[in-house]
LORO-256519 format. One record per atom (N, C-alpha, C): x, y, z; residue in one letter. Coordinates in steps of 0.02 Angstrom, whole numbers, padded with zeros to 5 digits, always signed. Layout:
// LORO-256519
XYZA/...
// end
This chain:
// LORO-256519
-00643+00242-00596M/-00585+00244-00650M/-00551+00177-00645M/-00521+00151-00714R/-00481+00080-00713R/-00425+00080-00661R/-00395+00009-00645E/-00347+00016-00606E/-00281+00046-00644E/-00283+00022-00710A/-00212+00071-00738A/-00208+00142-00743A/-00271+00167-00752A/-00290+00241-00729A/-00283+00271-00657A/-00296+00218-00611Q/-00276+00246-00552Q/-00196+00258-00530Q/-00174+00201-00546Q/-00100+00187-00548Q/-00053+00259-00586Q/-00067+00245-00651I/-00047+00312-00688I/-00040+00379-00652I/-00104+00400-00626T/-00123+00447-00583T/-00090+00478-00521T/-00064+00411-00489Q/-00044+00402-00439Q/+00035+00422-00451Q/+00054+00390-00488D/+00119+00399-00515D/+00152+00489-00523D/+00099+00503-00549I/+00104+00575-00573I/+00095+00636-00518I/+00032+00597-00487L/+00057+00647-00416L/+00100+00662-00373L/+00134+00576-00379H/+00200+00574-00337H/+00248+00628-00356H/+00248+00629-00428F/+00308+00675-00453F/+00278+00747-00451F/+00219+00760-00456I/+00206+00831-00426I/+00214+00851-00363I/+00208+00815-00315D/+00231+00810-00249D/+00285+00823-00230D/+00329+00779-00263H/+00408+00785-00241H/+00447+00847-00286H/+00407+00870-00345Y/+00451+00912-00386Y/+00422+00978-00385Y/+00354+00991-00350H/+00343+01059-00368H/+00364+01114-00326H/+00413+01109-00290L/+00454+01158-00262L/+00505+01172-00283L/+00533+01136-00350G/+00584+01138-00395G/+00663+01155-00376G/+00671+01136-00328V/+00731+01140-00276V/+00793+01074-00301V/+00764+01027-00338H/+00810+00977-00362H/+00848+00977-00408H/+00904+00933-00415H/+00946+00938-00448H/+00924+00924-00539H/+00938+00977-00587P/+00906+00954-00650P/+00911+00895-00678P/+00965+00860-00672K/+00984+00791-00704K/+00947+00747-00675K/+00929+00758-00594T/+00878+00710-00563T/+00806+00721-00610T/+00782+00796-00615V/+00717+00778-00622V/+00701+00755-00694V/+00757+00773-00741E/+00749+00758-00803E/+00756+00681-00809E/+00792+00636-00779T/+00791+00562-00782T/+00720+00553-00764T/+00690+00574-00696E/+00628+00540-00672E/+00568+00560-00722E/+00577+00624-00759F/+00531+00652-00796F/+00520+00605-00870F/+00592+00592-00891N/+00586+00530-00953N/+00558+00481-00934N/+00567+00434-00884T/+00541+00382-00850T/+00466+00390-00843T/+00442+00430-00817L/+00361+00438-00802L/+00351+00452-00880L/+00370+00511-00930A/+00347+00508-00992A/+00321+00446-01021A/+00393+00404-01025L/+00374+00348-01064L/+00332+00309-01038L/+00324+00297-00965E/+00271+00249-00935E/+00195+00289-00972E/+00180+00355-00966L/+00130+00375-00975L/+00129+00380-01053L/+00172+00387-01092F/+00178+00362-01166F/+00128+00304-01177F/+00157+00254-01149R/+00122+00166-01160R/+00054+00168-01129R/+00040+00190-01080Y/-00028+00182-01072Y/-00075+00222-01108Y/-00047+00301-01130Q/-00093+00321-01185Q/-00104+00278-01253Q/-00048+00255-01276F/-00038+00231-01335F/-00075+00166-01320F/-00081+00124-01273Q/-00143+00071-01275Q/-00215+00071-01272Q/-00224+00140-01227N/-00295+00164-01222N/-00327+00219-01250N/-00283+00257-01305N/-00309+00305-01327N/-00308+00300-01415N/-00368+00267-01435L/-00356+00238-01504L/-00345+00282-01547L/-00371+00338-01559P/-00351+00392-01610P/-00288+00425-01593P/-00256+00408-01549Y/-00185+00437-01536Y/-00137+00385-01558Y/-00161+00318-01526K/-00119+00275-01564K/-00119+00274-01633K/-00167+00280-01666K/-00171+00283-01743K/-00111+00342-01758K/-00122+00390-01734F/-00083+00441-01757F/-00007+00432-01761F/+00012+00405-01699C/+00074+00379-01673C/+00101+00325-01732C/+00061+00285-01736Q/+00085+00232-01787Q/+00090+00244-01871Q/+00055+00307-01873V/+00085+00346-01954V/+00149+00380-01948V/+00159+00406-01882R/+00218+00446-01874R/+00274+00379-01871R/+00252+00320-01863R/+00304+00270-01850R/+00338+00270-01786R/+00303+00299-01717R/+00324+00291-01661R/+00276+00252-01634R/+00316+00209-01580T/+00278+00160-01522T/+00322+00143-01472T/+00286+00129-01420P/+00334+00113-01376P/+00387+00081-01356P/+00386+00035-01424L/+00450-00005-01431L/+00507+00032-01459L/+00474+00090-01498T/+00528+00135-01533T/+00563+00191-01488T/+00523+00207-01461V/+00523+00289-01423V/+00559+00288-01357V/+00626+00300-01348K/+00659+00292-01300K/+00690+00357-01251K/+00656+00422-01280H/+00657+00480-01258H/+00583+00510-01262H/+00584+00560-01206W/+00518+00583-01199W/+00523+00631-01283W/+00558+00667-01298L/+00574+00719-01361L/+00551+00670-01429L/+00531+00611-01430D/+00518+00574-01480D/+00446+00542-01479D/+00424+00569-01431I/+00352+00565-01414I/+00300+00609-01459I/+00266+00583-01502P/+00241+00628-01558P/+00190+00673-01520P/+00196+00737-01522P/+00146+00792-01482P/+00074+00785-01535P/+00022+00778-01506M/-00045+00790-01549M/-00062+00858-01563M/-00076+00880-01630P/-00079+00928-01652P/-00151+00959-01609P/-00163+01011-01598I/-00226+01034-01555I/-00278+01022-01599I/-00281+01033-01660Q/-00333+01015-01701Q/-00372+00934-01687Q/-00317+00905-01659G/-00349+00848-01649G/-00401+00831-01573G/-00386+00891-01540F/-00440+00887-01491F/-00507+00921-01523F/-00508+00947-01576K/-00568+00964-01607K/-00617+00907-01649K/-00560+00868-01675Q/-00592+00829-01710Q/-00600+00754-01687Q/-00571+00754-01642L/-00558+00676-01606L/-00586+00673-01536L/-00617+00616-01510S/-00628+00614-01441S/-00543+00587-01410S/-00512+00611-01380L/-00442+00601-01369L/-00451+00583-01284L/-00466+00527-01269S/-00474+00516-01173S/-00467+00426-01184S/-00429+00409-01156C/-00394+00335-01120C/-00461+00306-01085C/-00491+00337-01029E/-00556+00315-00994E/-00624+00328-01045E/-00672+00306-01033P/-00735+00309-01079P/-00770+00392-01057P/-00771+00412-01123I/-00797+00503-01104I/-00860+00498-01080I/-00908+00450-01065E/-00971+00452-01047E/-00965+00445-00957E/-00893+00423-00932E/-00892+00424-00858E/-00860+00482-00823E/-00829+00527-00879V/-00783+00561-00857V/-00827+00633-00803V/-00781+00665-00766R/-00798+00721-00699R/-00820+00772-00743R/-00778+00779-00785A/-00765+00849-00807A/-00747+00862-00903A/-00774+00906-00925V/-00754+00930-00980V/-00748+00980-01016V/-00675+00992-01016F/-00657+01092-01032F/-00658+01092-01100F/-00688+01143-01130M/-00707+01157-01200M/-00660+01225-01223M/-00637+01230-01295T/-00606+01295-01300T/-00681+01353-01333T/-00661+01398-01333S/-00698+01440-01334S/-00749+01454-01402S/-00700+01424-01443G/-00733+01419-01517G/-00724+01469-01559G/-00687+01520-01547T/-00674+01584-01582T/-00659+01593-01647T/-00621+01536-01689T/-00614+01519-01746T/-00665+01497-01778T/-00690+01444-01756N/-00755+01380-01787N/-00806+01379-01727N/-00855+01412-01695P/-00890+01386-01657P/-00932+01310-01661P/-00928+01294-01705E/-00955+01232-01724E/-00897+01173-01699E/-00834+01189-01692L/-00793+01149-01694L/-00739+01174-01621L/-00763+01152-01545K/-00722+01163-01511K/-00670+01098-01509K/-00625+01130-01464G/-00576+01076-01447G/-00596+01046-01349G/-00611+00992-01353K/-00632+00958-01291K/-00572+00922-01252K/-00547+00946-01183N/-00512+00880-01151N/-00573+00876-01099N/-00551+00790-01087Y/-00611+00748-01037Y/-00546+00746-00987Y/-00585+00741-00942H/-00543+00732-00853H/-00580+00696-00823H/-00572+00625-00825P/-00610+00574-00778P/-00613+00585-00705P/-00543+00640-00675D/-00544+00646-00615D/-00503+00712-00620D/-00516+00757-00552L/-00489+00812-00561L/-00431+00813-00510L/-00409+00768-00479S/-00346+00772-00430S/-00286+00800-00445S/-00279+00779-00510V/-00201+00787-00554V/-00211+00862-00551V/-00264+00891-00604W/-00272+00958-00625W/-00262+00995-00576W/-00286+00985-00520D/-00284+01027-00448D/-00216+01037-00426D/-00201+00970-00421A/-00128+00974-00401A/-00076+01020-00434A/-00089+01000-00507S/-00050+01046-00541S/-00054+01112-00549S/-00110+01137-00516M/-00106+01208-00523M/-00089+01236-00451M/-00088+01200-00415E/-00084+01237-00338E/-00022+01258-00326E/+00025+01211-00340G/+00109+01241-00326G/+00128+01269-00363G/+00131+01280-00438P/+00151+01343-00487P/+00115+01400-00473P/+00047+01418-00459F/+00019+01482-00435F/+00061+01500-00376F/+00067+01460-00321K/+00105+01480-00273K/+00174+01516-00270K/+00222+01477-00326T/+00263+01490-00343T/+00285+01550-00387T/+00225+01557-00446F/+00239+01600-00481F/+00195+01679-00485F/+00149+01674-00438V/+00085+01712-00417V/+00097+01770-00339V/+00101+01701-00297L/+00100+01727-00240L/+00168+01711-00191L/+00234+01709-00226P/+00300+01695-00179P/+00315+01698-00129P/+00262+01764-00103D/+00297+01782-00046D/+00238+01809+00001D/+00193+01753-00008R/+00139+01752+00060R/+00086+01693+00029R/+00046+01668+00081E/+00007+01608+00090E/-00049+01612+00056E/-00077+01675+00084E/-00148+01690+00055E/-00155+01764+00037E/-00217+01783+00010M/-00223+01851-00011M/-00288+01853-00043M/-00317+01935-00023T/-00384+01933-00053T/-00369+01944-00124T/-00413+01927-00154I/-00413+01896-00234I/-00491+01931-00248I/-00486+01977-00298F/-00534+02005-00350F/-00531+01984-00402F/-00595+01930-00433V/-00580+01905-00499V/-00635+01949-00556V/-00604+01947-00607L/-00653+01992-00655L/-00674+01967-00705L/-00682+01889-00711S/-00691+01833-00746S/-00761+01797-00721S/-00794+01741-00754P/-00840+01696-00727P/-00797+01653-00680P/-00852+01630-00623A/-00835+01583-00587A/-00862+01513-00615A/-00829+01456-00576E/-00833+01387-00603E/-00914+01365-00614E/-00959+01390-00570D/-01026+01378-00573D/-01075+01411-00631D/-01018+01464-00655L/-01058+01496-00710L/-01029+01463-00786L/-00980+01431-00783N/-00951+01414-00847N/-00923+01344-00823N/-00962+01291-00811K/-00920+01235-00810K/-00883+01203-00852K/-00903+01215-00911N/-00855+01181-00974N/-00792+01222-00974N/-00784+01275-00938S/-00718+01317-00938S/-00656+01295-00893S/-00601+01290-00929S/-00543+01264-00876S/-00512+01321-00843S/-00530+01399-00883L/-00508+01443-00842L/-00551+01468-00757L/-00607+01454-00776S/-00666+01463-00734S/-00646+01427-00679S/-00611+01370-00690R/-00612+01310-00638R/-00557+01347-00603R/-00507+01366-00642Y/-00424+01383-00628Y/-00450+01433-00567Y/-00475+01483-00593L/-00502+01552-00550L/-00517+01533-00490L/-00582+01466-00491T/-00620+01463-00433T/-00569+01429-00387T/-00528+01387-00411H/-00477+01362-00370H/-00422+01379-00330H/-00407+01454-00362A/-00363+01501-00345A/-00402+01534-00282A/-00457+01556-00288V/-00494+01576-00229V/-00507+01545-00174V/-00527+01468-00185T/-00551+01435-00130T/-00479+01410-00100T/-00418+01397-00137T/-00353+01379-00098T/-00309+01436-00059T/-00306+01510-00122F/-00261+01539-00072F/-00301+01620-00059F/-00383+01636-00083G/-00391+01693-00073G/-00421+01686+00028G/-00427+01753+00032S/-00433+01786+00109S/-00506+01764+00105S/-00543+01808+00168D/-00601+01783+00171D/-00646+01861+00129D/-00603+01903+00127H/-00639+01952+00075H/-00643+01955+00000H/-00598+01884-00007S/-00613+01860-00076S/-00681+01857-00120S/-00682+01894-00207R/-00745+01906-00212R/-00746+01879-00304R/-00776+01854-00318F/-00805+01855-00412F/-00864+01911-00414F/-00825+01957-00460F/-00858+02006-00491F/-00909+02006-00554F/-00900+01946-00586F/-00927+01929-00629F/-00985+01878-00610F/-01043+01917-00630N/-01115+01875-00649N/-01154+01855-00712N/-01219+01840-00704E/-01245+01823-00760E/-01273+01880-00800E/-01238+01950-00764N/-01265+02004-00803N/-01182+02032-00838N/-01154+01996-00819G/-01081+02040-00838G/-01032+02052-00782G/-00985+02110-00792L/-00937+02123-00748L/-00980+02183-00719L/-00997+02180-00629D/-01002+02222-00584D/-00958+02271-00581D/-00948+02327-00611M/-00915+02386-00621M/-00926+02406-00553M/-00983+02440-00525E/-00986+02480-00462E/-00967+02438-00402E/-00986+02365-00403G/-00959+02313-00342G/-00872+02315-00348G/-00856+02313-00400L/-00780+02296-00410L/-00757+02386-00380L/-00772+02425-00406I/-00751+02494-00382I/-00743+02492-00308I/-00803+02488-00276D/-00819+02501-00211D/-00765+02464-00157D/-00753+02368-00186A/-00715+02356-00143A/-00643+02370-00155A/-00620+02397-00217L/-00556+02421-00232L/-00531+02472-00183L/-00585+02522-00186K/-00575+02577-00145K/-00574+02558-00061K/-00615+02515-00042D/-00610+02472+00018D/-00535+02442+00044D/-00501+02430+00000C/-00454+02394-00013C/-00381+02442+00010C/-00415+02497-00041A/-00358+02542-00028A/-00343+02596+00043A/-00429+02606+00044E/-00438+02634+00119E/-00387+02606+00166E/-00404+02542+00177R/-00368+02505+00235R/-00311+02476+00211R/-00286+02511+00159N/-00217+02479+00143N/-00209+02408+00144N/-00242+02381+00117E/-00225+02281+00102E/-00228+02275+00045E/-00179+02244+00013P/-00139+02220-00043P/-00199+02167-00059P/-00212+02193-00130V/-00270+02135-00172V/-00238+02116-00235V/-00269+02047-00266L/-00219+02021-00319L/-00294+02040-00369L/-00284+02058-00420L/-00342+02066-00460L/-00331+01998-00515L/-00379+01962-00532M/-00361+01903-00582M/-00410+01903-00639M/-00410+01881-00682G/-00458+01893-00745G/-00424+01887-00822G/-00477+01848-00873A/-00442+01855-00934A/-00424+01924-00952A/-00374+01931-00999T/-00351+02000-01018T/-00387+02059-01038T/-00433+02022-01085F/-00479+02072-01120F/-00538+02098-01057F/-00539+02050-01008S/-00580+02100-00965S/-00565+02149-00939S/-00492+02158-00913Y/-00473+02229-00894Y/-00477+02288-00954Y/-00470+02277-00997V/-00485+02322-01056V/-00552+02354-01051V/-00624+02311-01038H/-00674+02344-01027H/-00681+02387-00944H/-00642+02373-00909F/-00665+02406-00839F/-00618+02456-00853F/-00549+02461-00866L/-00503+02519-00881L/-00544+02558-00926L/-00574+02545-00968D/-00610+02604-01001D/-00679+02611-00977D/-00704+02582-00901Y/-00747+02633-00870Y/-00718+02666-00820Y/-00664+02644-00790L/-00636+02698-00755L/-00600+02764-00781L/-00582+02742-00868E/-00553+02804-00882E/-00622+02863-00898E/-00677+02833-00929E/-00738+02855-00926E/-00764+02905-00875E/-00758+02853-00801H/-00782+02891-00762H/-00724+02928-00688H/-00678+02943-00733Q/-00607+02974-00704Q/-00603+02961-00631Q/-00599+02871-00627I/-00581+02852-00558I/-00504+02810-00573I/-00469+02841-00521T/-00406+02786-00484T/-00398+02768-00432T/-00340+02713-00425F/-00351+02677-00358F/-00268+02692-00347F/-00251+02695-00286Q/-00175+02692-00259Q/-00196+02640-00225Q/-00187+02572-00242L/-00200+02511-00218L/-00129+02502-00190L/-00131+02451-00113A/-00068+02452-00072A/-00012+02421-00104A/+00028+02430-00068K/+00101+02403-00081K/+00095+02331-00087K/+00116+02288-00116G/+00115+02203-00136G/+00059+02193-00189G/+00012+02238-00186S/-00039+02226-00244S/-00025+02198-00308S/-00044+02138-00348R/-00032+02139-00402R/-00082+02113-00441R/-00074+02109-00511I/-00113+02083-00564I/-00103+02022-00610I/-00133+01994-00618F/-00145+01915-00652F/-00192+01925-00715F/-00161+01903-00764D/-00227+01921-00827D/-00192+01833-00876D/-00227+01836-00916T/-00223+01768-00950T/-00276+01759-01024T/-00242+01745-01076G/-00259+01746-01123G/-00255+01784-01192G/-00217+01861-01164G/-00224+01898-01231G/-00272+01919-01251G/-00282+01926-01326F/-00324+01974-01363F/-00345+01913-01432F/-00322+01849-01420K/-00370+01796-01465K/-00404+01810-01467K/-00445+01828-01545G/-00523+01822-01556G/-00553+01887-01542G/-00534+01932-01504Q/-00560+01994-01486Q/-00564+02054-01546Q/-00610+02080-01540S/-00622+02129-01597S/-00582+02185-01596S/-00558+02194-01536R/-00507+02251-01516R/-00441+02221-01491R/-00376+02243-01519E/-00320+02225-01510E/-00290+02284-01477E/-00239+02277-01404V/-00217+02316-01363V/-00142+02285-01359V/-00117+02326-01363E/-00017+02317-01359E/-00024+02299-01269E/+00012+02237-01271M/+00029+02226-01191M/+00047+02278-01170M/+00121+02300-01159E/+00126+02361-01135E/+00098+02412-01138E/+00052+02448-01178Q/+00000+02489-01166Q/-00055+02470-01113Q/-00072+02407-01107L/-00108+02385-01050L/-00064+02390-00996L/-00012+02362-00977Y/+00018+02374-00922Y/+00024+02448-00898Y/+00052+02485-00953A/+00044+02564-00933A/-00017+02582-00906A/-00075+02563-00906R/-00149+02581-00905R/-00143+02557-00828R/-00127+02482-00808F/-00139+02465-00754F/-00087+02508-00696F/-00039+02531-00711Y/-00001+02573-00670Y/-00040+02643-00668Y/-00070+02666-00709N/-00097+02738-00720N/-00151+02714-00684N/-00182+02667-00667Y/-00256+02669-00650Y/-00261+02617-00566Y/-00209+02576-00573F/-00209+02547-00490F/-00147+02557-00460F/-00100+02582-00484N/-00035+02591-00438N/-00002+02528-00455N/-00007+02494-00486V/+00043+02439-00488V/+00078+02422-00553V/+00144+02423-00545G/+00187+02433-00589G/+00206+02378-00627G/+00230+02377-00684R/+00264+02299-00728R/+00257+02246-00671R/+00334+02244-00630N/+00338+02200-00597N/+00297+02173-00553N/+00222+02217-00556G/+00186+02171-00514G/+00118+02149-00548G/+00142+02119-00608C/+00106+02102-00651C/+00125+02032-00678C/+00096+01974-00678V/+00119+01921-00715V/+00058+01878-00761V/+00074+01857-00811N/+00039+01846-00874N/+00025+01766-00870N/-00024+01696-00854M/-00019+01655-00863M/-00044+01630-00945M/+00001+01576-00975Y/-00007+01551-01032Y/-00056+01492-01010Y/-00102+01477-01026G/-00135+01405-01014G/-00180+01397-01090G/-00188+01334-01086M/-00252+01307-01143M/-00275+01250-01127M/-00343+01248-01146T/-00400+01192-01140T/-00373+01134-01129T/-00328+01118-01194E/-00301+01069-01220E/-00236+01032-01164E/-00231+01082-01128M/-00163+01077-01070M/-00199+01051-00997M/-00154+01025-00947S/-00172+01013-00882S/-00158+01050-00827S/-00096+01105-00857S/-00047+01139-00827S/-00042+01207-00865S/-00025+01255-00809Q/-00008+01315-00816Q/+00074+01343-00842Q/+00087+01401-00876I/+00153+01423-00876I/+00147+01491-00856I/+00194+01515-00834Y/+00181+01584-00810Y/+00253+01637-00829Y/+00223+01694-00840D/+00304+01740-00833D/+00329+01720-00758D/+00379+01746-00754Q/+00438+01748-00713Q/+00443+01820-00666Q/+00398+01851-00691T/+00404+01914-00656T/+00417+01918-00569T/+00336+01899-00561L/+00345+01908-00481L/+00375+01858-00437L/+00400+01801-00479L/+00436+01739-00441L/+00537+01789-00435L/+00544+01811-00472T/+00608+01849-00475T/+00615+01913-00456T/+00562+01966-00455A/+00553+02004-00411A/+00564+02018-00340A/+00517+01948-00316S/+00540+01942-00260S/+00610+01916-00222S/+00645+01884-00256E/+00693+01867-00231E/+00753+01896-00258E/+00758+01929-00309T/+00815+01971-00330T/+00809+02036-00359T/+00873+02057-00373D/+00863+02126-00413D/+00853+02111-00497D/+00850+02056-00518S/+00860+02052-00577S/+00789+02018-00602S/+00731+02058-00650V/+00668+02039-00644V/+00684+01982-00712V/+00671+01924-00720I/+00654+01890-00774I/+00594+01886-00787I/+00569+01891-00855R/+00504+01899-00888R/+00474+01839-00933R/+00528+01822-00949D/+00525+01749-00984D/+00476+01693-00965D/+00445+01643-00999K/+00401+01627-00972K/+00423+01538-00960K/+00397+01522-00910T/+00427+01446-00874T/+00356+01388-00854T/+00363+01345-00849G/+00320+01308-00800G/+00341+01261-00748G/+00314+01221-00733P/+00327+01171-00660P/+00384+01109-00702P/+00410+01075-00654A/+00451+01015-00661A/+00414+00962-00699A/+00347+00973-00719W/+00314+00890-00747W/+00286+00919-00814W/+00304+00991-00818V/+00287+01026-00909V/+00369+01036-00943V/+00368+01009-01004K/+00429+01021-01046K/+00394+01046-01103K/+00434+01122-01107T/+00399+01168-01173T/+00469+01166-01218T/+00461+01141-01263V/+00523+01162-01324V/+00491+01205-01393V/+00523+01234-01421I/+00525+01262-01476I/+00536+01217-01549I/+00494+01220-01576L/+00522+01168-01631L/+00510+01200-01703L/+00560+01177-01762D/+00588+01220-01816D/+00510+01191-01858D/+00482+01258-01883T/+00411+01265-01916T/+00409+01209-01973T/+00467+01196-02011N/+00475+01142-02053N/+00467+01061-02047N/+00525+01059-01990T/+00541+01001-01991T/+00517+00966-01927T/+00490+01023-01888L/+00472+01001-01797L/+00540+00976-01769L/+00594+00989-01770D/+00667+00969-01725D/+00657+01050-01669D/+00681+01021-01614P/+00704+01073-01587P/+00745+01128-01608P/+00735+01190-01603V/+00787+01245-01625V/+00839+01251-01568V/+00898+01296-01577K/+00926+01315-01530K/+00915+01391-01502K/+00945+01393-01431I/+00915+01452-01405I/+00919+01511-01450I/+00861+01554-01438G/+00883+01617-01490G/+00828+01616-01541G/+00821+01554-01561E/+00776+01548-01635E/+00702+01539-01606E/+00673+01555-01664T/+00595+01564-01663T/+00554+01480-01708T/+00515+01474-01670G/+00493+01411-01705G/+00415+01403-01664G/+00375+01345-01689V/+00331+01322-01669V/+00323+01292-01600V/+00277+01295-01531I/+00290+01293-01460I/+00246+01214-01454I/+00280+01198-01444A/+00249+01111-01409A/+00263+01103-01338A/+00201+01068-01307H/+00209+01074-01244H/+00211+00993-01226H/+00238+00976-01156Y/+00234+00890-01129Y/+00240+00897-01072Y/+00141+00868-01050D/+00129+00893-00974D/+00101+00827-00969D/+00159+00825-00899L/+00130+00735-00866L/+00067+00743-00839L/+00025+00827-00839A/-00037+00795-00807A/-00084+00800-00842A/-00072+00783-00912N/-00097+00782-00951N/-00134+00709-00967N/-00141+00670-00896W/-00138+00582-00938W/-00196+00562-00957W/-00239+00601-00950N/-00304+00547-00995N/-00301+00579-01066N/-00253+00611-01084S/-00269+00630-01153S/-00206+00624-01199S/-00173+00669-01228C/-00114+00669-01244C/-00051+00706-01212C/-00005+00656-01190L/+00069+00694-01157L/+00087+00756-01196L/+00089+00740-01271G/+00123+00809-01304G/+00083+00847-01329G/+00078+00909-01356I/+00045+00939-01385I/+00079+01008-01417I/+00052+00983-01488L/+00081+01034-01545L/+00025+01102-01551L/+00053+01150-01522T/+00026+01223-01512T/+00026+01255-01592T/-00014+01309-01592E/-00018+01357-01655E/+00005+01423-01642E/+00065+01425-01591D/+00092+01468-01552D/+00165+01471-01577D/+00183+01530-01590L/+00256+01540-01614L/+00286+01569-01530L/+00338+01536-01533G/+00400+01574-01478G/+00467+01565-01500G/+00508+01596-01423C/+00577+01592-01456C/+00616+01572-01385C/+00646+01520-01389K/+00681+01480-01339K/+00747+01540-01312K/+00736+01526-01241T/+00787+01592-01197T/+00810+01546-01149T/+00877+01570-01129E/+00925+01543-01077E/+00866+01533-01013E/+00818+01567-00991H/+00761+01557-00928H/+00707+01519-00954H/+00684+01499-01022G/+00626+01479-01026G/+00599+01483-01112G/+00559+01541-01112F/+00542+01543-01189F/+00484+01604-01190F/+00497+01646-01244V/+00452+01705-01241V/+00406+01673-01302V/+00339+01704-01275L/+00284+01693-01329L/+00278+01755-01365L/+00264+01731-01443L/+00273+01775-01515L/+00201+01777-01537L/+00148+01750-01517G/+00103+01763-01572G/+00082+01690-01593G/+00032+01715-01634R/-00004+01647-01675R/+00046+01628-01738R/+00053+01566-01765I/+00086+01537-01812I/+00039+01558-01872I/+00079+01593-01940K/+00045+01593-02000K/+00043+01531-02025K/+00004+01538-02081G/-00014+01471-02133G/+00067+01455-02162G/+00101+01510-02198S/+00158+01491-02221S/+00228+01483-02177S/+00191+01482-02127E/+00253+01459-02061E/+00248+01396-02041E/+00182+01356-02075A/+00175+01326-02035A/+00177+01245-02061A/+00223+01234-02129R/+00236+01162-02158R/+00231+01117-02086R/+00268+01102-02072G/+00291+01056-02018G/+00231+01049-01984G/+00191+01086-01954C/+00127+01066-01920C/+00069+01063-01964C/+00061+01063-02027S/+00021+01057-02079S/+00031+00986-02092S/+00093+00953-02096I/+00113+00875-02120I/+00095+00839-02057I/+00088+00855-01997A/+00065+00846-01931A/-00021+00822-01931A/-00038+00869-01955V/-00106+00877-01956V/-00137+00818-02017V/-00105+00831-02063D/-00112+00793-02126D/-00108+00717-02107D/-00056+00695-02076Q/-00047+00621-02044Q/-00099+00615-01998Q/-00129+00666-01963L/-00180+00651-01893L/-00235+00622-01931L/-00262+00662-01996L/-00326+00652-02013L/-00309+00585-02066L/-00246+00556-02089Q/-00256+00516-02126Q/-00244+00440-02067Q/-00226+00462-02023S/-00231+00400-01966S/-00293+00385-01938S/-00342+00452-01951N/-00410+00431-01919N/-00448+00424-01976N/-00443+00416-02031L/-00483+00439-02112L/-00538+00379-02096L/-00593+00409-02081G/-00658+00350-02090G/-00685+00337-02022G/-00663+00372-01958G/-00670+00356-01906G/-00618+00360-01840G/-00613+00315-01814G/-00565+00314-01753G/-00589+00368-01699G/-00640+00398-01686Q/-00680+00414-01639Q/-00686+00367-01574Q/-00689+00396-01516R/-00715+00345-01458R/-00776+00348-01431R/
// end
């Protein structure tokens, strides 16, 4: 990587290392986040040509932007239409790609010249929100590992979770032939018999297939106290919709893991950090369980008015934007297509934005296409 890239990644790694426990004064975190966000904006403005053009159309430059909230968030369509990378894309170490459920020919791409920031950003929050009460755990994974899907950020995430936090009994149960139902059943029976807590991890819809198999064969488990279930992704692009509360009820019926033992992770290929329910964290610390989503100190999530893209007040619904310092090589700010509601403790995810609700997002996309009309890709 170039010298400038090495410097910005070191600054971000220092921030992550300093603030990963989240015990510092909020004003201090805010001040240092703003300083680093402005530094990162300058770097991306100088080195990411398509993003620079977009910012210029929005009339936002490092000379005019003084606060991170004024940094233009890149619509996620930009990750599909453009090569958003500060470093040359032919030199990157990894390229994570979206599933392309809406348009298989147009997949979003996030280029990673180095994965040190990505890994550091994953580790602390995983410990905080998934394993707040233990250092490691037996982890059983229902989704592909990194070796089966090198372009999947989720596969990278799951593999890194097992490598960093998994006990010796941890295993992946998804292979070239799909999910090994019988192997997973035998492993869960063994854990239950030994009274060993287990963490199940996988994409949300992976559980539906396994639960259907358990129901068909009339199999249930009494997993040990402390067992927990991690899911991510929801049911976007799936042929079958399942209410989340219905899924959590099935988790209890088939695994003996209640709602307070479940955590949903919100992640995106376009981001380099993850956001979590606070369920497991607050259940381990207090009697008052908070399920609203939040992220680490290096991620700021804002809810924006769908018409004006101005921040909304607590209790109001809008489109979600994330500002992720770990996204150093592409765009710090990302304008999603998700609806959310701002709360005192974070935000609540409400689903996908609809066309009639997306006037502000449409304008931003039009500006993106206008700014890069006739080229702009690197």
